N, C-alpha and C positions, 0 to 999 in steps of 0.2 A: 419164111416161108416156112409153115407147117403140112406134115405130112397130106397128101390127098386121099381119097378113095381108092383110089387102084394100086394106089403105093403103100396102104394099112393093108389091103387084100394080099398082095403080094408079100410081103413080109409074112403077114398068117401062114400063106402054104410055103413059103422057106421056112417060117418053124415046126413044117408039119401039122398044123393046128388044122382040125376037124372043123365044118363051118358047112352049114349050108343059106345061097344066095338069093335073096328077092327082090327084083325091082318093082315099084313102083310109083306112081305119081309123088311128088312133092309132100307130105305132111306134116303139118305143126302141132298135134296133138296125139296122144294115145289111140284117144277114140277116132280121131282118123286113116290112124296108123291101120287099126281092128279092122278096120274093111276091107283091106287085100292082103294081111298077112294074119289075120285073128285065127282062121280056121289050120293054120299050116301045122300045128299039134305041138306047138312051141309059147311060151309063158310070155304074154307083154313087161316092157318094165318100162317106169316113168325115173327121168330122171333133173333132178335138182343142182343147181348151180348154186352155192351159197359162198356166203362171209360173213365175220366177223367184224366187231369194232375197231380193232388191230389191223385188218385188210389182211387176213387171213380169210383161203380159199377152201370150199369144200364139194367137190360132188359127192350125192347121195343117191344111188342104184337103187331102184327096188322094182319088186313084182308092182304092178298097175294097180291090184286093190291093196296094197298096205296102207296102212291111216299112219303117216308120218305125223308128228305133230312137232314142230319146230320149236316153242317154248321149253317142252319135256325135252328135246334133244338136247336144244343149248345150257339146259339143266346138269342134262348128265355131259358134257364136252367140257363142266366148268365156267360156261361161260355166263352164266345167268341168263335169269327166262327171258331178254329180250336178247340177247346178245348176236343170235342169226338171223340173217334178213335175204332173201333173195337177191343176186349180183346182180348189177345194172350188166343191160346188155349190151353194152362195149365192153365188158369185160373177155365176152367169147371170143370176139378177135383178138383182143392181145395178148391173153393169156392162153385159151382155150385150142383159139385159130380156127373158129369153126362157126358156120355162119349162123343165124336163128331157127331153132327147131333142133338143133343136132348134138348135144347134151351127151356125153356117152363117154365110159370106161375109156374107152381107146383114146379120146385125144389126151389123153395120160404121155402119150408116146411123144407128144412134142417136147423141146426141152425145154419153151415158156413155163412149164406146166407143171416142171417138175416140185416146185415144192406145196401144188395142191392137194389135199387129203380126200381118200376114195373109202367111200361106208359102203359096203356092200349088202345088202339084206338076207341074212340067212335063210328064207324062204326059196332064195333060189338054187340051194343046194338039192331039195325036193323034186325041184323039173328036171325032166331029158333035157329041155331044149331051151334056153332064154334067149328072147330075142332086141340087140342092139343097134343103133344106125351105125356105120361103120364110116364118119364123119359127114356123113353126108344124108341127107332126110329123104333121098329118092329113092332108097337102098335099105334094107333090113340082113341083118342077116342072124342067125340062130346056130349058139352053139352054147356044150353042157359046160358046170365052172369047172370042171377037172382043165377044158381048154382055154378058159377066159384064164382061169391062176398061171396056163402054159408064158401065153402073153404078159402078163401082167408080172413075172418074175423074171422073162425076156427084160425086161425093163427096166429092172430093179425093185419092183416092187412087194411089197406083202401085204398078201391077200388081205382084208380085215372084213368079214362074215359080222355084222351085228343084227339081234333081233330091234330091229325098231319102233316096234308097237311095245315094248315093254315102257314102263315106269316106273322106274327101282326109285328109294327114295334116297335124297342126297341132304347131305348134314353134317353135323361133326365128328360125328364119327362112322358116317357112310360118305367117303370121299367119290366122286364121282366116275361110273366106271367108264367111260368113253373119255377121257383127260387124256388119257394117250398118245389118243389117233390126232391130238390139234398138233398144226404143223409147226415149226420149231422156227420158221423162218414167214414174214411177212413178205407181201408184194402191191411195195408203192406205185400208185398210178395217179396222179396229182392232178390229170386231167379230168377225174372223177368226181363229184360236187359231193364233200363231206357228209350235207345233211340230208341224206337222200335217203327217203320212209320205206320202213321195213314195208312188205307187200303177201298179201295173202299165198301162201305155198298153191301152184295148180298140177295138174296132171300133165300139164306140158312141160318139154325137153327143152328149154331155154329158159334163159334166166330174164327178170323183169325187166319190162322197159321202165325208163325216167320217169320219174314223178315230180310233174311243176311244182315248186314251193310256191307258197301262200306269200303276197305281201304283205308285211305287218308294219303297222301304223307309228312311228314314236309320238308318242303326248311329248307335249312342250312343259318344259319345269320351271317358274316362274324363281329368276335369282336374289339370292339373301341382297337385304339393302346391303351390309355389312362388305360381302364381298363385291357388290358394285363399286364401293368405294374404293378398295384393293385394286381394280379394274382399272381405275381412272386415274392411279398413280404411277406415274415413270417408274418404270422397273430399273434396279438397280444389280440383281441379282446375274449368275454368271450361267449363259442357259449351255447346257450340253450342245456339241457341236457336229458331234459323230454319230452315225449308223450305225450300229452293228450288224445290222441286216446283210451286209455284202461282207464276210472276212475277208474275202480277199484283199482290201484294201491295206492288211497288213502283211501282206506277202510279196516281198519281192523276187524278181529273180533269181537277185545275187544272193538271196536269202535260200531260197532253193538249193542254189550251187551247195553253199557254205552246209547247213544244216543235214542235207539228204533225208535217212530216214527219221530224224527227230525233230522235223519239224511240225508234225504234231505239236508236240509238246512245247514247240516255242510258240509258234500260235495263241496256245493256250497261254502260256504266259503273258504272251504280250495284251491279248484279250482281257486278260486279268488286273495287268497294273491302270490299261487303260480305261476300266471299268469300274474301276475303282476311284479312280480320279471324279468319274463320271457323278458314280453315288454321290461323291461327298458334295460337289456343287449344285445337285440336284437336293440334297439335304437342307444347303443351306436356303436353295430358292424356297424349301417348305418350307424352312423355319420364320425367314422374312413372311413369308405371304401370313403363316398364322398369328403372328407380331400386330401387323398390319390390319389384322379382323380379330384381334382381342379375341383370340382360342388360345387356349392355354398349348404348351408344345415343348416337350420333350426334346433333348438333343443327342445326339452319343454316335461316337465315328464310327464307320462300319468294321466289324473285325473281319478277320479272316475266315473264322465259320458261315460268315453269313455271305463271303465268297465263293464259297466251297461249292455251288454247284454250277462254278462255267470251267471245274475244271474235267 
């Protein structure tokens, strides 16, 4: 269970951090928020929740009128032009533990967001106060960067302010200037679709909703006559009988008790031996199939180098 709005505000008070609180109806966009707190003398912010291809997550917090180009930002982080996209909506609850429309730097107070990187707009420093949601989009709080920094340092974060509109060249002699802000650890969330498509950034304080993948029709491929003859002949090859998708089949309770901390090495060695045998059987099968189909084939037994990838 993540922090609630009241728990966060209480923590700010305990840290003696000065802020102003404004309650208003639930809002999902910066434009809607501006109708209620746009005249309080503090700058509005937009907050994007992003992810890269290696399941590393980022919060980009910027002034509402700052132009954030995700392609440029991705290059500056060393991720390539298409390395960043808006995170799926489900990640809000799993990682930031906030509902839709509530992305905020204050979400980093939750332990589940400990590996999320935060990029702050350097434009915040020129403002007397900046508006953020305190984990709930029915309230906005205004505070200056000194107070924001106090909070971030209290949870072990070193604030990083970036010129988000800059577009420096990135090349062999000019490494990405923001590469140090890429998280060192990824957050694996297997329930999220790997094939989700990138979405265009918006000024809304939430992540993109899921994009339904389009169905792809497969084309039928005519089987060559030689292959048909091979298929009709009874096979005498030894086919692999063991699935390596479940490594647990090689682990017994007595093995765990016997080897303890060296269990990983024991399992790896067992997998290597079993896989070596299976690869030999596969090589024989392919060799015989090639001969039956009158295709040239060269065979050599697997070497240690070819098996090193499972070490």
